[in-house]
N, C-alpha and C positions, 0 to 999 in steps of 0.2 A: 313349342310356341314360336311364332314368327318373330323376327327381330323387331325390337321396339324403338330402334334409333329413329329420331326425327318424328316420333309420334306427335300428332297435333291434338291438343286437348282444348276443347272449345268451351267457352262460358256462355250459357244461354242468357239472352237479354229480353226475350219476348215469349209470350205464351198464347198467341192467337191461334185459333183453330186452323187457319190456313197453313201456318207454320207447322202445326202438329201433323196435318195431313201430308205435307211435303216431306216431313222427316220420316214418317212411317211408310211412304210410298215404296212399293216393292217388297215389303216385309209381310209375311203371312202370319207371323207369330210374335207374341211378346213373351219373353222369358222373365219371370220374376222369381228369383231363387228362393225368396222367403215364402212364396205362396205356391205357384205352379206356372205352367206354360199356358198362355191364352191364345186361341186361334182368332185372328182378325177377320178371316174369311170363312163363311159357313161351309164352303166346299173343301177347305183345307183339312188334311189328315193331321190330327194333333201330334205334336212332338212331346216327348216326356223328359222330365228332369230326372236323371238317374241318381245323382248324388252331388253333394256340395262339400268341398273341403275348405276349411277356414284355417289359415295360419296367421296368428296374431303376435306381434311383438310390441311390448310395452317397456319404454325406458322412461322412468320417472312418470310424467304425465303424458308423454307423447306416445300415441298408439298408431301402429300401421297394421292394416287388415288386408290380407291377400285372400281373395275368394276364387276358387277354381270350380267352375260349374260344368258338369258333364251332361249333355242332352243327347237324346237318341231320336232318330227319324225312322219310323217303321214303314214309311210309304216308299213307293218305287220311284218317286221323283224328288229332286233336291228341294229343300225348304229354306226360306230366307226368314231370319228372325232378328229382333232387336232385344237388348237387355235393359230392363228397368230395375234399378237397385236402390231401395230405400236406404238412406245413410243418415247418421246423426248430423245435427246442425254444426256448421263449421268444418265439415269434412272437405278435403281437397283431393282431387284425383291425382294419382301418381302414374299409373299406367293402365293400358287396356290392350289385350291381344287375344287372338284366336288362332286355331290351326288352319293350315292350308292357304292356297292362293286366293286373294280377293283384293279389293281396293283397300287403300290404307285405312286401318281401323282408327276410329275416333270415338271420343266419349265427351259428353258435356255434363256439367253440374247445374241442376236446376235448384235454386233456393226454394225454401219451404212453400212460399205462396204460389210460385209458378208450378212446383211439383203438385200442389193441391189441385190446380186447374187441369194439369195433365191427367191426374187420376180420374177426375170427374169426367173429362172428355172420353177416356177409355171406358169407364164404367157405363156411360150413356151409350157408347157404341156397342159394347158387348152385352148390355143389359144384365150385368153381373156386378153386384156391390162389393165383391171380395176385396178389391184394391183400396176401398175406403179405410181399411184397417191401418193403412200407412199414410193417411192424409196429414199427419202431423210431422212427417219426416221430410228432409231434403231428398233429392232424387238424382241419381246418375243415370243418364240415358245414352246408350251406345249407338254407333252406326250399325247398319245392316250387316249381318254375318251369315255365311252359308252353313247349312247342316246337310251333309251328303245323303243321298238316298240309301236306305238300309244301313245307315252308318251313324257315327257319333261325332260330336264336336265338343271340344274343350275350350271354354271361354275363361280367361283369367283377367281379373281386375284388382287393382291395388289402390286403396285410399288411405289417407292419413287424417287424424284429427287429434285435438287436445282433450284429454279427459278431465272432467270436473273433479275437484278435490274438496272433500268435506272433512274438516279436522285432519285426522291422520289417515284418511282413507281416500283412494281413488277408485272410481267406478267405471267399468267398461260395459257397454251394452252393444250387442249385435242384434239388430232388428230381425225378427222372425215372426211368422204367423202363429196365432193362438188356435187356429182352426184345427179340429180333429180330422178334417178331411185331408190335411197336408201330411203326407206319409213319406216324404223324401228323407233319406238318411243324411245326417250332417256329421262330419268329423271335425271337431274343433280342438285346436292346440294353441296354447298361449305360452310365450316365453317372456317372462317379466324380470326386469332388473330395477334396482333402486339403490343409490349410494348409501342412504340412511338405513337400509335393511328392510326386509319384508317380514313382518311378524306372522302374517297369516293370509291365506287365500281362501275366500268363501264365495260359493255360488248358491243363492237361494232358489234358483230355477232349474238347474241341471246337476245331476250327480257327476262329481269330478274326481280325478286322481291327481295327486300333487307329488312332485319330486323336488326336493330342495337341493339345488346345486351349490348353495352357499348362503351366507346370512342375507345377502341382497339379491339373490337369484333363485327364482322358482319356475318350474315348468308345470303347466296344468293341461290336462286333456279330459274331455268328456268320456265317460265310460260307454261301453258298447250298448248298455241298456238305455242310455240317455240319448242315443243318436236320433231317435224319432220322437223325443219329448217335445211337445209344442211350446210356443211362446218365445219371447226374446231371451237370448242367452245373456245372463248378467254375471259379472265377476267383480268382486271387490277385493282390493289388495290393501292390507293394513300394515302400517308401520307400528313399532312399539311405542307405547306411552307409559312412562313410569313402570318399566319392566314388563308391561302387559300390552298385548295388542287387543284393543277393544273398540267397538263402534256401535252405533245405534241407528236403525232405520225406523222412520215414523210415517204412519199413514193417518191423515186427519179424518175424523168422523164426527161431525157436529151432533149426530143423533145420540152419542154417548157422552157428550160434553167434553170431548178431547180427541182421543183416537187410539190407535194401536201402535205398539212398538216391538221391535225385535232387537235384542241385545246379543251380540256375538263377541266372545272373548276367548283369547288363547293365552293360557298362562305358561310361562317358561318354567323349566325345572329349577328347583331351589339350588343355590350355589353349592351347598353341602348337603349330601343326602346320607343320613345314617340309616343302617338297617332298622326297619320298624315294622316288620310283619310278625304278627302272631296268628297262626292259622290252626283252627280246629277242624279236622276232617271228620264229618259224620257220615258213616258208611252203612247203607241198608244191606243187611245180610239175611233177609227173609228168603224163604225157599225159592221164590221166583227169580232170584238173582243167580241161581246155579248155572254154571257153564261159562261161556265167553264173557258175559257181563261181569261176573265176579272176578274173573282173571284180569279184565281190563281195569276194573275199579281198584283192585289191589295194586296193579302196576302204576296207575295214575297217582294213587295216594303215596306210594313209595317215591315216585319221581318228585312229587311236591316236597316231601320231607328232605330228600337229597338236594333239592334246589335251594333250600333255605341257606342263608349266609350264617356264619358263626355269629352268635349273639341274638339271632332271631329264635322264635319259640314256636312250639307245635304241641298238639294233642290229637289223639285218635279216639273216636267214639264209634262203636258199631252196635247195631240193634236188629233184633228179630222180635221174639216175644218179650225178651228182656233186653236190658241195655248194659253194655260193658265199656269200660274206659281203660285206655292205656295208662293214664295217670290221673290223679284227682285234680290236677291243675296243669296248664301248659308248662312244658319243660323247655329249657334253653337247649338249642341244638349243640351237641358235641359228639365225639366219636362213640362214646358209650351209649348215648341216647339213640344214635342211629342204629347200632347193633340191636338194641332192644326193640326198636320200631320194626325192623325187618322181621324179627322173630314173631312179633305180635301180629303183623299183617299176614304172615305165612300161616298162622294158626286160625285165622278167621274162616269159618265155614258157613255156607248158607243153610239156614233152617228156620222154620217157624213163620210167624206172621209179621206184621209191620206196626211196631209200636212207635209211631212218629212223635207223639206227644212227649213221652218220657225221654226220648233221645234228645229232643230240643231242650227240655228242661235241664238235662245234664250239661249240654253244650253251652247254654246261655248263663247258667248260674255260677260256673267255675270262676275263680278269681282271675284277674287279668295280670299281664306282665307290664310293669311300669315302663312308659315311654314307647310302647308299641300299640299300633291300631289293631284291635282284636277283630278277627273275621272268622266266619264259619263257612265251610264248603259242604253243603248238604246234598248228598247223592241218594236218590231213591228211585225205585222202578214201579211203585204200586201205591194203592190207596191205603190210608190208615185202617187197620183191621183189629188192633189190640189196644187196650187201655182206652183213654179218651179219644174218640174218633171224630167228634163233631168239629166242623170247621170253625165255629166261633171260639171254642176253647183253644184250638191250635193257633189261630190268628192272634188271640190275646197274648200269647207268649211273647211274640215279637213286638206287638203294638204297645203293650203295657207291662209285660213281664220280662223285659230284657234289661236288667239293671246296669249292665256295662255297655249298652248300646252297640252290641256286636253287629257287624254287617253280615247278613245271611244270604250268601250266594247259593241259589237253588239250582239243581241239575235234575231234570226229569229224564229218566232213562227209559225210552220206549214211549208208547202212547197210553199205557194203563196208569196214568198218574192224574191227580186232581190238579188240572192246569190253573184254574182260578186261585186255588189255595197257594200253589207254589209262586205264582205271580205276586200275590199279596205279601207273603213272607219276605220276598226279596225287596219289593218296592217300599214297604214300611220301614225297612232297615237301611235304605240308601244303597242297596246292592242291585243285582241283576238276576234275572231268571234265564236259564239256558235249557234248551230241549235237544236231546240227542235221540234222533229218530231211529226206528228199527233198522238194523244193518249198518248204521253209522258207527265210526270209531269213537269210543268214549274218551280215550286219553287226550286227544288233541284239544277239544273244547275245554276240558278241565284245566289242562296245562296252560292254555291260552289265557283263561281267566286268571289263573294264578300269577302268570308273568306280569300282568298289568298291576298287580298289587305290590309294587315296589315302594309304596308310600305315596299317598295322595299329595298333589300340589296344593289342593284346597279341600279340606275335610269339614263336614258339618256346615256347609255354606248356607248363607242367608242373604237375600237381596232386599234392600229397603230403600226408601226415598225420603229425603229430609222432611218434605211437606206432606207425606202420605198420599202422593198423587198417583201411585200405581196400585193396580188391583188385577184380579183375574190371572195371576201368574200361571204360566204353563212351562215347566212343571211347578206345582205348588211347593214341593220339597226338592231342593236342588240335590243332584247326585254328587258324590265325591268326584273330584276331578283328578285324574292321574296324568302322568307325563304324556304329552302329545294330544290330550283331549281338547276339544273345542266345547265351550259352553254356549248353548243357544237357548235363550230365555225369551218367551213372548208374553205379552201382557197388554193391559189397557192403561191409558193414562187419562187424568182429568186436567182440565185447564190448558194453558198454552206454554207451560214450562218456564225456564229450563228445568230439566230433570237432574237432580243431584243424587246419584245412586251410591250406595255403600254395599260392597260385596265383602261380607265378613265370613271368615272361617276360623277353625280352631287355632291355627298357627299364623295366619296372615290376613290382612285386610286390604282392600283396594277402594279408593275413592274415585268416582267417575262423574263427570258432569257433561251433559249433552244439551245443546239447544234444540228447539223444535221448529226453528225457522225453515228447515229443509223438509218438513213434513209434506208429502205429496201423494196424490192418487196414483202416481207411477209406481209407488211401493205397494201395489195391491197384493203382492205376495205375502205381506205381513199379516193382515187380518185373515187371509185364507189359510196360512200355516197355523195361526192361532186357533181358528175354528176347527181345523183337522185334529189338533191335539185336544181341544176341549171336547169334541165329539167322542174321541177315544176314552177320555177320562169319564164321561157320563155313561158310556156303554159299560165300562168296567165297574162303575158304581152299581149299576143294575145287575151285572154279572156276579158281583160278590154277595148278592143277597142270599139268605138262607131259605127263602120261600120257594115254593114250586110255581108260583104265579107272580107276575109283576103288576097285578091290579091292586094298587094301593095309592093313596094320595101323593106320597113322596115320589114314587116312580112315575106317576102321571106327569109331574112337573119336570122330571128329568127327560122323559120321552118327548114332551112338548119342546124342550130346548134342543134335543137332538134333531127333531124334525125341522125346527126353525133354522138352525145353522146349516143343515144339509140343503134346505131349499134356497137359502140366501146365497150360499157360496158354491153350490153345485158339487159338494163333497159327498160321494155316495159310498156306501158299504153294502154288504149283502143284506143288511137290515132295511136299507132305504133304496135298493136298486130299482124297485118298482116305480120310483119317480120317473125313470126313463121310459116307461112303457106307455104306449098310446092310450090304453084304456083307463089310466089313472086320472081321476077327476081332481085337478089341482085346487079346485075351489072348495072341496069337501074336507075341511081340516079335521073334523072328528073321525072320518073314515080313515084318513092317512095316519092319524095318531093310533087308532085301534090296530091298523095293519102293522105298524112298527112295534107296538106292544106285543102282538102275537108272535112276530118274528123273533124278538128278543127273548120272550118266554121259552120258545122252542129251541132256539139255537145258542143262546147265551146262558140262560139260567139253568135249564134242565140238563144241558150237555156239559157235565163236569169233567169227564174223562173220555178217552178215545181219540181217534185220528182227527175228527173235526174239532174237538175241544182244544187239542194242541195246536192245530193250524190257526185257530182263532186267537189263541194266546200269543202266538208269534206275530200275527198281524197287529194286534192291539199294542204289543210292546214296541213294535216299530213305529206305529202311528203316534204313540205318546212321545217319542223322541224325534218325530219328523222335522227335518230342517230344510228339506228340498221339496219344491212343488211336485204334485202328482196330478198333472193336468188331465191325464187319461183315466184317472181313477183305477190305476192298476195295482195299487199297494195291496188291496184286499184280494188275495188269490181265490177267495170263495165267492166273489161277486158274480152275479149273472151278467155275462158280457152282452147279451142280446140287447140291442137298442141303445147302448151307452153313447153312441154318437149323437143321440137325440138330446144330450145334455152338453152344453157348450159353456166353458168358462171363458168369459170375454171381459177384458179390462178388470174392473172390480165387481163384476156381476156374474150371475149364472143365468143362462137362457135355456128354457125347456121347450122342446118342440112338440107341438100338438097339431097334427095335420100339416097345413101350410103356414102355421103361425108359431112364432117363438114368443114365450112368455117370460118376462123378467122375474127372477127368483125373489126379488124384493116384494113383488105383488103377492106371491104365494106366502112368503114368510110373514108379511104384514097382515095376512087374512083380508086383503082388499078384494073387492069383487073383480073377477077376471073379465072386465068389460072396459072399453075405452071411454075416457072423458073428452078426448079430442083426437082428430085424425090428421095426419100429414101425408101428402102424396109425394113420392119420390120425383125429383126433377123440378119441383116448384121452388120459388124463392124461399118459402118457409122451410123447405127441406135443406136448402143450402145453408140457411141460418142455423138450423139444428146441427148440421155437420160441423160448422165453425164453433158452435158452443161446446159440442162434445170434444172437439180437438183441444180446445182451451182447457178442458178438464181431463184430457188424456183418456177419454172414454170412447173414441171413435170406433173402436173394435166392435161396439154394440151394433153397428149398422152393417157389418160385413158378412151377414148371412142372408140367404135367399128366402123370400117369402115375407109375410107380414110379421112385424115385431111389436109386441105390446110392452112398452117401457114405463117404468115408474120415474117420472121426472118432475121435480119441484112440486111434489104432493099430488100429482095427477097421473092417471094412466093415459099414455099417449100411444096411439096406434100408428105405426109408420108403415105405409103400404110400399113395401120394398120389392115389388114384382116387376117394375120397369115395363 
């Protein structure tokens, strides 16, 4: 980078078109890192943004953002470009530089209103509405910089701003486009410090990795898989409150008489932790376990027993046609018990069928050890074939025949397992289901699950509100929280608050109070995450049926809700991927419901075992716990990728492309006629007023797509002719 000494930073005071033209004179390109590079001249060869690196420092509420943008010129002639950088209100430019000899680099900061005019001028010139997405931001505009022929240019700009604080939380936002057309990789790193300590770092928009350098120092980076995730990067840093880091995000929605909330909490380890594990290992020894699977299962079981601390307890149950027990109740670990356990496991030999029902009966009915949380690790590689084999009978054991409320962690070994059944056994007991695919090592996932069971920080958790103002919780039953876990709960609220929440567990309780004054449509990630979890729950309720068809009144209601949520929020799965296809008539609600019903019957209800069933089980399990946006609908590995770009999540809406027209998902979900009640032409005063109104609601992204847009606004279908 060239020396920055004496760099002149200019503050813009005017936005006249003549000034704009003078400023861009000589530049053939406008580089917007959050979107793409735009060519100002039709004869100019486009330059490409190769990557963006963001290095962010946060000290208390003060944030510094350094962006390094690499652009490439593939033409045989040098190119001249300017940088346009949407930034939060209140930002101040610190420095701007680029490589190579040129006139002194300068940059100026345009406040939001002037930035808005600049965007509109460029949009009119390019006849491209893309930049309207950033109409609500202030703007940094650079001087002209060169991009050498057949070469690259690195542009670096640094700006500072003060982060807003909400209770014990500070929020950082890095503006980026929600468009699926934007495929530039971003590397984002954040180095945050706070004297009072940082209890937790959470991003609802991008998957992150966190390294804790001390109580008040954390380093955060986006994962490789998140480098191309669309939308603004959001990061919240929470300080501790009453020994817990907790905060609430709210999104207002008058249609439901309140809105949606997201509660995220991180619970610290208890001051004293006594050994409290009681583990019963239930081991399938049917004939299909012969070979490496049996060897690995024995080794995993032995390592678990050896890993217990003195004073903790264990038992061993193995089953084929019949069931055998190491002891009639869990025994406290000591040297003698260990010797007997080794001998017992060594003698286990694979033979016979799979008597799942009786094995679970023996594991669940045995007496518990006082003071220890009883858990079961259930390992099986096949379908029930002996004794009671029906799913309702086996599910009932955990749902209503589990007198000591043992957690049943299920491990499906291979693909020949009943995935819906194993999922239900785990979820009904506040545990988890794990699938070990063919060729994978068994010991590692079993031991990893066991290591987490050092005693939950919060067991048997329940979330309630003093005035009963919350409903639709996702998950409906809170999982046990272990050391290092984050609790992310989504739900709906009624009224305008404040919310007085009680998080109660078997050994501790937390009282939390949150105002709803900060509820904003900027928190559109909240209802979208809620809807994703709700869809997964509904799909699983259909999947858990014992029927071979989903044609029944109860399932019709579930399917209608799946369709409505998928349409409104643009959340697609392999069951609703056809929404993205050109031939789907979005106005034919009955045909859409029937199609989803058929997809679920074939792929969810009838497919109980095999590769596809296990794949879907893993997808559903992840979606039920989803706490980060999936803007590209990539969570479901079974989804048909063709045409997914025809579904765009924008602001708090979904847009579906049909030909040259985009249709608001709220029109589809509300079963409104797909026809306009009014039309607005781009470039007219009415259009400018619409842009301003949407900016005020933080919904301007709805206008940033090419073609006609049919929006649901104030109870009307408004057709925006966005073809310039």
